[in-house]
C-alpha positions in Angstrom: 0.0 0.0 0.0 1.7 3.2 -1.2 1.1 6.8 -0.4 -0.2 8.9 -3.2 -1.3 12.4 -4.0 -5.1 12.4 -4.2 -6.8 13.0 -7.6 -9.7 15.3 -7.2 -13.0 14.9 -9.2 -14.0 18.6 -8.7 -15.1 19.0 -12.4 -17.6 16.1 -12.2 -19.1 17.5 -8.9 -19.2 21.0 -10.3 -20.9 19.9 -13.5 -23.4 17.8 -11.6 -24.3 20.9 -9.6 -24.5 23.0 -12.8 -22.1 25.6 -11.5 -19.5 27.7 -13.3 -16.0 28.2 -11.9 -16.9 31.7 -10.8 -20.0 30.4 -8.9 -17.9 27.6 -7.4 -15.3 30.1 -6.2 -18.1 32.2 -4.6 -19.5 29.0 -3.0 -16.3 27.6 -1.6 -13.9 30.6 -1.1 -11.3 28.9 -3.3 -10.1 31.2 -6.1 -11.3 30.6 -9.7 -7.6 30.2 -10.8 -7.0 27.5 -8.2 -10.2 25.7 -9.1 -9.2 25.6 -12.7 -5.7 24.2 -11.8 -7.3 21.5 -9.7 -9.7 20.5 -12.5 -6.9 20.3 -15.1 -4.7 18.3 -12.7 -2.1 21.0 -12.7 -2.3 21.4 -8.9 -3.2 19.2 -6.0 -5.3 20.9 -3.4 -4.1 21.2 0.2 -6.2 19.4 2.8 -7.6 22.8 3.9 -8.6 23.6 0.3 -10.3 20.2 0.0 -12.3 20.9 3.2 -13.4 24.3 1.7 -14.7 22.4 -1.3 -16.5 19.9 0.9 -18.0 22.5 3.0 -19.1 24.7 0.1 -20.8 21.8 -1.7 -22.1 20.3 1.6 -20.4 17.0 0.7 -18.1 14.7 2.6 -14.4 14.9 2.0 -14.2 11.6 0.3 -16.8 12.7 -2.4 -13.9 14.7 -4.0 -11.3 12.0 -4.1 -11.3 9.9 -7.3 -11.2 6.1 -7.2 -12.0 5.7 -3.5 -11.2 2.2 -2.4 -14.2 0.1 -1.6 -14.3 -1.1 2.0 -13.5 -4.6 0.9 -10.1 -3.6 -0.4 -6.9 -2.2 1.2 -7.4 1.4 2.3 -5.5 4.1 0.4 -3.1 6.5 2.1 -3.1 10.0 0.8 -0.4 12.5 1.4 -1.3 16.2 1.2 1.7 18.5 0.3 1.2 20.8 3.3 -0.3 18.5 5.9 -1.3 15.2 7.2 -1.0 11.7 5.9 -4.5 10.4 5.7 -5.5 6.7 5.2 -9.2 6.3 4.2 -10.6 3.5 6.3 -14.2 3.9 5.2 -15.2 6.4 2.5 -18.5 8.2 3.0 -21.4 5.9 3.2 -24.9 7.5 3.2 -26.3 4.5 5.1 -24.2 5.5 8.1 -23.8 9.2 7.4 -20.1 9.0 8.2 -16.6 8.6 6.8 -13.5 7.4 8.7 -9.8 8.0 8.4 -6.5 6.9 10.1 -4.4 10.0 10.4 -0.7 10.3 11.1 0.8 13.3 12.9 4.5 13.5 12.6 6.6 14.6 15.6 6.2 18.4 16.1 3.4 18.6 13.5 0.4 20.8 14.0 -2.7 20.8 11.8 -5.3 23.6 11.9 -8.7 22.5 10.8 -11.3 25.1 9.7 -14.9 24.6 10.8 -16.7 21.9 8.9 -20.3 22.2 7.8 -23.0 22.9 10.4 -23.9 19.9 12.5 -20.8 17.8 11.6 -19.6 15.8 14.7 -16.0 14.5 14.8 -14.7 11.5 16.8 -11.0 11.1 17.6 -9.5 7.9 19.0 -5.8 7.9 19.6 -4.3 4.5 18.7 -0.5 5.3 18.9 1.4 8.0 20.7 -0.1 11.2 22.1 -1.5 14.4 20.8 -3.3 17.5 21.7 -6.6 18.8 20.4 -7.5 22.5 20.5 -11.2 23.4 21.0 -12.5 26.8 22.0 -8.9 28.0 22.4 -7.9 25.3 24.9 -5.4 22.5 24.2 -6.2 19.1 25.8 -3.8 16.1 25.7 -4.9 12.7 24.6 -2.9 9.5 24.8 -3.2 6.0 23.1 -6.6 4.7 24.1 -8.2 8.1 24.7 -11.1 9.4 22.7 -13.0 12.6 22.3 -16.2 13.6 20.4 -16.9 17.3 19.5 -18.9 19.5 17.3 -16.6 20.1 14.3 -18.4 23.2 13.0 -15.9 25.2 15.0 -12.2 25.9 14.5 -10.1 23.0 15.9 -6.5 21.9 15.7 -4.4 18.9 16.3 -0.7 18.8 17.3 1.9 16.3 18.2 4.5 17.7 20.6 6.2 14.3 21.1 9.3 12.8 19.4 7.3 9.9 17.9 4.5 9.6 15.3 0.9 9.8 16.5 -1.8 7.8 14.8 -5.5 8.5 15.4 -8.8 7.4 14.0 -10.9 10.3 12.8 -14.6 9.8 12.0 -16.9 12.5 10.7 -20.6 12.2 11.3 -22.8 14.3 9.0 -26.1 15.4 10.6 -28.1 15.6 7.4 -28.6 13.3 4.5 -25.9 13.7 1.9 -26.1 12.1 -1.5 -23.6 9.3 -2.2 -20.5 10.6 -4.0 -21.3 10.9 -7.7 -25.0 11.1 -7.2 -26.8 13.7 -9.2 -29.3 14.8 -6.5 -28.1 18.4 -6.5 
């Protein structure tokens, strides 16, 4: 199982929504130039940019990643240029209203997560190492075996102040029905 840069199916989702690049830029807060580069495969979005797209379209993160691995196959590990290494454990499934990841925080790494869509709840379960999560301006330490659930429609951050990698399960629960990735319900 290798690590790869995610291929993004923004053009398909934008076309299904009937939106121009300008409308998509207004909807997501991502510049029209960057959207065009992503669609042409000239640029890979950062994780922050990918979350802006997900929030703007009211879709789960995995809806934008091409060729998501079915649950019956080995999970894919995605590396974002500026950020976390993310292994998709379970892509978004409308039957459960959630998607799950195994995330790696390198020693000394901090990741700032912008608010997700209204009503999104996030679960974190630390499997290896220790990390801190910032909510409401307060950092709280979690060690292997610890878990936390919080409303993710607020700014939140993760950091690893240790000398070892930290691994944690991250599950996002969406409060409203979201069409399956690729569905044309929009």
